[in-house]
N, C-alpha and C positions, 0 to 999 in steps of 0.2 A: 824688531824685538832685540836683536843683538847688534852691536856696532859692525860697520862694514869691515870685512876681513882685509887686513893689509899685511904685506910681507914684513913690515918693520916690527921690531920688538916694542913692547909697551913703553920702555924708557925713552925711545926716540920720538915719540909723539910730541907735538907742539902743545904747550900748556899756556893758557892765557891767564894773566893775573889782573884782577880788577882792583883798583885802588879807590877807597872811599873819599869822596870830596866833601869837606865840611861845608855846612850851610851857614852863611853869615846871618846874624840876627837882624830883623827889620828895625828900622829907626823907630825909637819910642818917643812919642810926644807926651809930655806931662800935662795933666789936666790942671786948670787953675785951682789954687788952694783957697778954700773958703774958710776963714777962721770961725771956729765954733767954740762956744764957751761951755765946757762940760761942767757937770755938777761937782765933780771931784777931779783933781788933776791926775790923769792916767800916767802910768810909767812909760818912759820912752825906751824902746828896744832897738838895738842895732844888731844887724846880721851881716856877717862877712860871707860873700858868695865865693864859690870855688875859683873864679877867675880873678879874685882880689878886690872886687868892688864891695863897698859897704853900703848897706841899705838901712836907713834909720826911720823909725815910725812908731806910732802908737800901737799897742797891742789891742786887738779887738776881742771883746768877750763874745763867746758863741751865744747865739740866741737860745734862751732857755724856754722850754714849753711851760704853759700855765700849769700850776699845780692842780692835780685832779682832787676833787672833794672826796674825802674818805667816806667810803660806804659804811653804814652801820653794820656791825657784825650780827648775823642771825644765828641764833643757837640751833644746834642739831635737834634739840628736844622740840623746839617750836616747829621745825620743818617736819619732824616725824609725827607730831600731833596733827598738823595740817594735812599731811598725806593720809594719816589714819582716818581723819574725818571725811575726806573725799572718798576713800574706799568704803567707809561705812554707808555714806549716802548712796553710792553706786549699788551696794548690796541690797539696801532697803528698796531702792527703786526696782531692782531686778526681782526681788521677792514680791513686790506689789504687782508687777507685770505677770509674774508666774501665777499668783493666786487668781488674777483676773483671767488668765488663759485657762486655768483649770476649771473655773466656774463656767466659762463659756463652753468649754468642751463637754462638761457635765450636762449643761442645758441642751446642747446639740444631740448628745447621745439619748437623753430622755425624750426629746422630740422624735428621734428616729424610732424608738421603741413604741411610742404612742401611735405613730403613723403605721408601723407594722401591725399593731394590734387592731387598729381600725380597719385596715385593708383585709386582714385575715378574718376578723369578725364579720365584715361585710360579705366575704366569700362564703363563710359558713351560713350566714342568714339567707343568702341566695340559694344555697343548696337545700336548706330546710323548707323554706317557704315557697319554693317554686312549684308550680303545678304544670303538669305536662298536658293536661286537657285531653286525655284519651288517645294520645298518639301511639300508644302501645309501648311506650318506654317505661312506664311505671306499673307496679302491681298494686291492686286494691285488695286489702285484707279485711276480711270479716272474721274477727277472732271468735265470735260466738258459734259460728258454724264450722270452724276449722277442726280437723281431726289430725292428731299427731300419732304416727306409728313409726317405730324404730328410727327415731330422729329425722324423720322426713315429714314434710308438710304436704297434705293433700287438701285441696280446697274445693 
């Protein structure tokens, strides 16, 4: 972590100095020049490099992208009307489903009430019309011979 401890003062340490070595440029071979007849004569440009060499050549126009076709502007009013129409259709569809649901729920409740009435009515009918056939569970009344005294029945 720390440099090795030496009894010498920091000024007495050896210092190494590295000198940068310039890199020589590679040999450049020129490509053969093919004459091209441009539609218009371009301007010739000359550039002086820092080492004194002069480079002369034609200026190249940068490639331009194709122009994008202009989109037609849509008014905010048209967008708002379209969105309002979509919302209105959604609400109408929801109301149609809601009314269908309410009608189905009403029919279901009505059928439950009718079913309960039939079951309860059948139970009452069984209680009224059932005969126990002398098993001792029922009482036979002969009202013509009955005598009532002090709210009691004697038969």
